[in-house]
Structure formats: structure tokens, C-alpha cells
C-alpha positions in Angstrom: -54.9 -63.3 -23.5 -52.7 -60.7 -25.5 -50.6 -61.0 -28.3 -47.5 -62.0 -26.4 -48.9 -64.5 -24.3 -50.9 -66.3 -27.7 -47.5 -66.3 -29.2 -45.6 -68.3 -26.7 -48.7 -70.7 -26.5 -48.4 -71.7 -30.3 -44.9 -72.2 -30.3 -45.6 -74.6 -27.3 -48.3 -76.6 -29.1 -46.5 -76.8 -32.7 -43.4 -78.5 -33.7 -40.3 -76.2 -33.9 -39.6 -76.6 -37.7 -43.6 -75.6 -38.5 -43.2 -72.4 -36.2 -40.1 -71.2 -38.3 -42.6 -71.7 -41.5 -45.2 -69.8 -40.3 -42.6 -66.9 -39.2 -41.3 -66.7 -42.8 -44.6 -66.8 -44.1 -46.0 -64.1 -42.1 -42.6 -62.0 -42.7 -43.4 -62.1 -46.5 -46.7 -61.1 -45.5 -48.4 -64.1 -46.6 -51.3 -66.2 -44.6 -49.3 -69.2 -43.6 -50.0 -72.4 -45.4 -50.0 -75.6 -43.1 -49.9 -78.9 -44.1 -51.9 -80.5 -41.3 -55.5 -79.5 -40.5 -55.2 -79.7 -37.1 -52.3 -77.2 -36.9 -53.8 -75.0 -39.6 -57.0 -74.6 -37.4 -54.5 -73.7 -34.4 -52.7 -71.2 -36.8 -55.9 -69.7 -37.8 -57.1 -69.4 -34.6 -54.0 -67.4 -33.8 -54.3 -65.1 -36.5 -58.1 -64.3 -35.6 -57.2 -63.8 -31.7 -54.1 -61.6 -31.9 -55.6 -59.3 -35.1 -52.2 -57.5 -35.4 -49.9 -57.0 -38.9 -48.3 -60.3 -40.0 -45.0 -59.0 -39.8 -45.3 -57.8 -36.1 -46.7 -61.3 -35.5 -43.6 -63.0 -37.1 -41.1 -61.1 -34.6 -43.3 -62.2 -31.7 -43.4 -65.6 -32.7 -39.7 -65.3 -33.3 -38.9 -64.4 -29.6 -41.6 -66.9 -28.2 -39.1 -69.1 -30.2 -36.0 -68.2 -28.6 -37.5 -68.1 -25.3 -38.7 -71.9 -25.5 -35.3 -73.3 -26.9 -33.4 -71.3 -24.0 -36.0 -72.3 -21.4 -34.7 -75.5 -19.6 -36.8 -78.3 -20.2 -37.3 -82.2 -19.1 -38.9 -85.2 -20.6 -39.0 -88.8 -20.1 -37.4 -91.1 -22.2 -39.0 -94.8 -22.1 -38.0 -97.8 -23.8 -39.8 -100.5 -23.3 -43.2 -102.3 -23.9 -45.9 -99.6 -25.3 -47.8 -97.6 -22.8 -50.5 -94.8 -23.0 -48.7 -93.0 -20.2 -45.2 -92.3 -21.8 -44.5 -92.7 -25.6 -41.8 -95.3 -26.4 -38.4 -93.3 -27.3 -35.8 -95.4 -27.9 -32.7 -94.7 -25.7 -30.2 -95.7 -28.2 -31.2 -92.6 -30.3 -31.4 -90.0 -27.7 -28.0 -91.1 -26.9 -26.8 -90.9 -30.5 -28.6 -87.7 -31.0 -26.5 -85.9 -28.3 -23.5 -87.8 -29.8 -24.0 -85.8 -33.1 -25.1 -82.5 -31.6 -21.7 -82.1 -29.6 -19.6 -78.9 -30.7 -16.9 -78.9 -28.4 -17.2 -81.5 -25.5 -18.9 -84.8 -24.5 -18.8 -86.6 -21.4 -20.1 -90.4 -21.5 -20.7 -92.2 -18.3 -21.7 -95.8 -18.2 -20.9 -98.7 -16.0 -21.3 -101.1 -18.9 -20.6 -100.9 -22.9 -21.4 -103.9 -24.8 -22.3 -104.4 -28.6 -23.2 -100.6 -29.3 -21.5 -100.2 -32.9 -24.0 -97.2 -34.1 -22.7 -95.3 -31.0 -18.9 -96.2 -31.3 -19.6 -95.0 -34.9 -21.0 -91.7 -33.6 -18.2 -91.4 -30.9 -15.7 -91.7 -34.3 -17.4 -88.7 -36.0 -17.6 -86.5 -32.8 -13.8 -87.5 -32.3 -13.2 -86.5 -36.3 -15.1 -83.4 -35.6 -12.3 -82.4 -32.7 -14.9 -82.9 -29.9 -13.3 -83.4 -26.7 -14.8 -87.0 -25.8 -14.4 -88.4 -22.0 -15.6 -91.4 -21.2 -15.8 -93.0 -17.4 -16.3 -96.7 -17.0 -17.5 -98.6 -14.2 -16.8 -102.4 -13.2 -17.0 -104.8 -10.1 -13.4 -104.6 -8.4 -12.9 -108.4 -8.6 -13.2 -107.9 -12.6 -11.4 -104.9 -13.0 -8.4 -106.0 -15.3 -10.3 -108.1 -17.7 -13.5 -106.0 -17.8 -11.9 -102.6 -18.5 -9.7 -104.3 -21.1 -12.9 -106.0 -22.6 -14.6 -102.6 -22.5 -12.0 -100.7 -24.2 -12.1 -103.4 -26.8 -15.5 -102.5 -27.3 -15.1 -99.1 -27.9 -13.0 -99.6 -30.5 -9.0 -98.5 -31.5 -10.0 -95.2 -32.7 -12.3 -93.9 -29.7 -9.9 -95.8 -27.5 -6.8 -93.8 -28.8 -8.5 -90.6 -29.2 -10.9 -90.4 -26.4 -9.8 -89.7 -22.8 -11.3 -92.8 -20.8 -11.8 -93.1 -16.9 -12.4 -95.4 -14.2 -12.7 -95.5 -10.4 -9.7 -97.3 -9.2 -10.0 -99.6 -6.4 -8.0 -98.0 -3.8 -9.8 -94.9 -4.2 -13.5 -96.2 -3.6 -15.9 -96.0 -0.8 -16.4 -99.4 1.5 -18.7 -100.5 3.7 -17.6 -102.1 7.0 -17.4 -105.6 5.4 -14.9 -104.1 2.9 -17.1 -104.3 -0.2 -16.4 -101.5 -2.3 -18.9 -99.0 -4.2 -19.1 -98.9 -7.9 -19.1 -96.3 -10.7 -22.8 -96.9 -11.7 -23.7 -93.5 -13.2 -25.4 -93.9 -16.8 -25.4 -90.3 -18.3 -24.2 -88.2 -21.2 -24.0 -84.5 -21.2 -22.9 -82.7 -24.7 -21.5 -79.1 -24.8 -22.9 -78.9 -20.7 -26.3 -77.7 -22.3 -27.8 -81.1 -22.8 -27.8 -84.0 -20.2 -29.4 -87.4 -20.5 -30.1 -89.3 -17.3 -31.0 -93.0 -17.8 -31.4 -96.3 -16.3 -29.7 -98.2 -19.4 -26.0 -98.9 -19.6 -24.5 -98.8 -23.3 -25.4 -102.6 -24.2 -27.5 -104.1 -26.7 -29.8 -105.4 -23.9 -30.8 -102.3 -22.7 -31.3 -100.6 -26.0 -33.4 -103.3 -27.2 -34.7 -105.6 -24.6 -34.9 -104.2 -21.2 -37.5 -101.7 -19.5 -35.6 -98.3 -19.1 -36.2 -94.9 -18.0 -34.3 -91.7 -18.0 -34.6 -88.0 -18.2 -33.5 -86.0 -21.1 -32.4 -82.1 -19.9 -32.1 -79.2 -22.2 -30.6 -75.8 -20.8 -30.6 -74.7 -17.4 -27.9 -75.4 -14.6 -28.0 -79.4 -14.5 -26.3 -80.2 -17.7 -23.4 -78.0 -16.5 -23.4 -78.8 -13.1 -22.9 -82.7 -14.4 -19.8 -81.8 -16.1 -18.5 -79.8 -13.4 -19.0 -82.9 -11.1 -16.9 -84.9 -13.2 -14.1 -82.2 -13.5 -13.9 -81.9 -9.7 -13.6 -86.1 -9.4 -10.6 -85.7 -12.1 -9.0 -83.1 -10.4 -9.2 -84.9 -6.7 -8.0 -88.1 -8.7 -10.7 -90.2 -7.9 -11.5 -90.7 -11.2 -8.3 -91.5 -13.1 -7.4 -92.7 -16.6 -8.2 -96.3 -17.4 
């Protein structure tokens, strides 16, 4: 294994903050001090295998770190009973993190919103940062008026007044031969067309605290931007309209 390959492997195995610490220490020409014994062994093995000057290693690790951040990644987000297969990760926290990291545009889509004050606070903070927040809500056709009113109330006055809220109107919906209409059933959050979270969870207290919910968090690549462009297209065609 050459030094470049070893650098890529190391940044995959170490936490990002630890990689940055190792880079800074190597730049100063000192042996990296790593608090975790397991990671200390891994860094020591890396230094022994590569055998090149520390400043050059720092540059290689920095390139590898940038490559890792820009490469598309996908990870499962599982909320539910503990399992050895996939670690439990709170859906609410993932969504909150996306809201916090948004700098220019945030797209939120959910069939239901109910009792999620922490996320509403996050949306208020995003709007205060001048983030363009758009929210697409869903409802059953038989419940359109009161459900839209209820969900708008759940968003709070600040979010309702400053975000753009959309729905799929009854007269624009697909229908089966019996006349039953389709639902806006998407649950997704996209930040700046860079990070997307697709999930089974609605924005509800039960989804965050009681249900089994599974999602995929996608960083980089074409998928986050494609979701935003899909919403743009639905808005342009009038399929989605202001609530």
C-alpha cells in the first residue's frame, strides 16, 4: 500500500475532528498525540507504513480528508429498538442537524407535523439566518381544510408567516377508477441541495419517540440537488401550490 492509499484509509477510519488534529500536529513536525489507545495504534501504524516526512503526510491526509467530504455518502438512520445490525440514531436529531447546517435553502416535506417544538425552534433560527425555507405538507382530501389549518398552527406564527408552505390541491391530484385521490406522502429534508434525508418518519412526536422509523442520510452527489429540482418542477407546473 502506498502513502496515498494509506492516507485515504486512515481518514475513513478516524473521526473527522481527530484527522484534523493529526494533520495540524504533523504540520508542526511533531508525533501526533491521540487520546484513544485504539486510534493511537492506528496512527502509529500509518506513520510506520508510509515512512515519509511528516509535513508531506499532513498534505496527503488533507487531500484525503477533502476527498472524503466531497464524495457522496449514504448512511442508514434507524430509530427504534436497539439492534446489533444498525446503531440507533434519533431521527429528530438528524433533521435538526440539517436545519442547523442550512445556509441558503431548506426544503422540508412531511405528510404530518405534530408536537415537534424543537424542530420549530430550529426552523425559526434558520429563517432568522435568512435561509429560504419551504415546507410541503400533506393531508387526506376529506380533511383538507382543518388539517391544513392545524398543521399551520403547529408550525407557529413565525414559521407560518416567513416560510413558504405548499400542499397538493385536490383538483391537481391523481385518482384511481373509484375516484380516490393520491396523497402527498413524502418525508424528506434537503439542505442547500447538498444533504438529503429521506425517511419513513413524519414530523411527529410519535415518529421521533415511539415508532420504528428508517431513513437514509445522503451527503454530496446528485441526489440532494435532484430532489430540490423535483420540487422546483412541481411548483412551476402548479402541482404544488401555496397552502
